[in-house]
Each structure stands twice: as C-alpha cells, then as structure tokens.
N, C-alpha and C positions, 0 to 999 in steps of 0.2 A: 550505352557507352558513358563512362564517367567524364566529368569535366577535366580531370587530370589526364585521362587518356587523350582527349581531344586537344588539350594544350600541348602535348608532346608531338602531335602530328602537325606537320607543316602544310601550309596551303598547297605547296607543290605536289604533295602526296595525293591530295584530293583532285588536283588538276590531272595528274597521271591516272588516277582511278577513273575519272570521267572519260578520258581519252581511251582508256582500255575498254570501258563499257561500250563506247561508241564503236570501237573497232570490232568488238565481238558481235554487236548488232549488225554492223555492215557485213561481216562474214556470214551471218545468218541470212541476210537479204540476198547475198550472192547464192547461197545454197538454195533458198526458196526459188530464186530465179532459174537456176539450173533445173530444179524439179518441174517448174512450170513449163520450161522449154521442152523437157522430155515429154510432158503430157501434150503439148501443142504438136510435137512431132508425131506422136501416136495418133492424134486427131487428124492431122494432115494425111497420114498413111491410111487410116480408116476411110477418110473421105475419098481418097484416090481409089481405094479398093471398091468402094460402093459405086463410084462413077464408072469404073471399068465394068463392073457387073451389070449396071443399068444400061450402059452403051452396048453391051453384048446381047441385050435382049432384042427380040424382033421389034420392028417399028410399030406394029400394031398388036396390042395385047387385047384379046377379046374381053369385052366388059359385060357386065350384067345390067339388065334393065330394071332390076329390083334394087331397093336400098341395100347398101352393104350391111353385113352383119359382123358380129365380133369375130367369127371365123371366116376368113377369106380363103376360098379354094386356091390351091396351087395351080397357077395357070402358066402353061408353057415353061415349066421349070422355074418360075418366079416364086420364091419362098418369101411371101409378104411378111410373115411372122418373124423370120430371121432378119429381114431388112428393118422392121420396126424395132427389134431387139437391139440391133447395132446402132440405130438412131438413138435409142434410150441410153445406151452405153456412151455414145458421143456426147449427149447432153449432160450426163453425169460428169464426164471428164471436163467438159467446158465449165461446169459449176466448180469443180476442184481448182481449175486454173484461176477462175475469178476469185475464189477464196484465198488462194496463194498470193495473188496480186494484192488483195486487200491487206493481208498480213504483211506483205513486203512494204506497202505504204506506211503501215503502222510502225513497223520496225525502223524504217527510214526516219520517220518523224521523231521517234524517241532517240535514235542515234544523233540526229541533228540537235536535239535538245541537250544531250550530253556534251556535244561539241561546243555549243553556245555557252553552256554552263562552265565548261573548262576555261573558255576565254574570259568569261565574267569573273570567275574565281581568281584567275591570274591577275586581272586588272583591278578588282575591287575588294576582294576578301581581306578583312582586317587581320584575321588569325585563323588557326586551325579550327577553333570552336565555331567561328562564323562560317567557314567553309563547310564544316560538318552539317550545320543547320541547313544551309542552302542545298546541299546534296540530298539530305533526308527529305526536305520539303519537295524538291523536284521529283524524287523517286516516289514519294507518296502521291503527288499530283498525277503522274503518268502511270501509276501502278507498275512500276519497274519490275517487281518480282515476277510478274506474269510473263516477262520477256526472257527470263534467265532460269532455265530448268535446272541446270547443273552448277550454278554459281550463286552464292549468297550475295545479296545486294547490301549496301550500307544501311538501308532502311530496315532490312531483316536483322542485321547485326545489332542495330540499336534497339529494336524491339525485343530481341532475344536477351540482350544485356539488361534491359529494364525489368524483365520477368525474373531474372536471376537475382 
C-alpha cells in the first residue's frame, strides 16, 4: 500500500477494521464451540450406549486362564472387538474436541489482540500511516492470515501491493 493511500485512510477506519476482524474471529470461536458441543454430545451418547450394553451383560463372564491374544473369542454375546472399536472412535472424537478447544483459545487470543489494538489505535495512533503500520505489525506477529480463510487481511493486502 502506498504512503498516499495510507494518508487518505483515517485512524477510525483501522479501528473499525480491527473491531470487524475481532468480531469475525469471535463468530468463528462460537462456531467451533458449537462443533465441539456436538462432538461432546455424541461422546456422551456413545458412552451411555456402551454403559447400557455392559450393564446388560451377565454378572460373570467366563474368563480364560491363558494370556489373552489379539483375537478374543465372543463370550456370551460380548463382542469385544466392537467395544474396542467404539472405544477407539470415542478417543478420536475426544482428540477432535481437544483440537477444537485449542483452536478456540487461539482464535480468542487473536480476537482479543485485535480488540486491544483497536483501543490502542483510537487512543494513540498519530495518523493513518501509523495505524496501518501497527495493524500490519500485529497481523504479522500473530500470523493473522492463518485465521481468515475467506477474507484478506491488511498484511496480505500490503504484501500484495508491494509485489505489484
């Protein structure tokens, strides 16, 4: 972006840009939270189903006196392989929930950074050029483009204009 373009931009426009970015990130956090909640509901349902199946089993399941092997025989209608598969599926879903929660924290931190930057620009930015520099530095520090799939960040716009 040229100096002339930055001069024509007001600090208020950069403040609004930061607030918009923070709002978009907060919306993404909400979406990730809903996705995590759905997975947690699925996990709860699976656990309840497993408990019901296990409680329905006879109190004593005959065991073997030899070490167990990779193939466990089906005993009294107990499908050990199916239970193990469901356990693996539950563990995978739990890992997905943890990954979504980590992403949510990262998005929240960047959103808070944008909010803080908006306040800082409002109070301390000297002009549009100063505001632009602060926004680009912030976005570079937090790798902001990684958080916006469908929206170009100021950092990307500046980089693009420099290559032209």
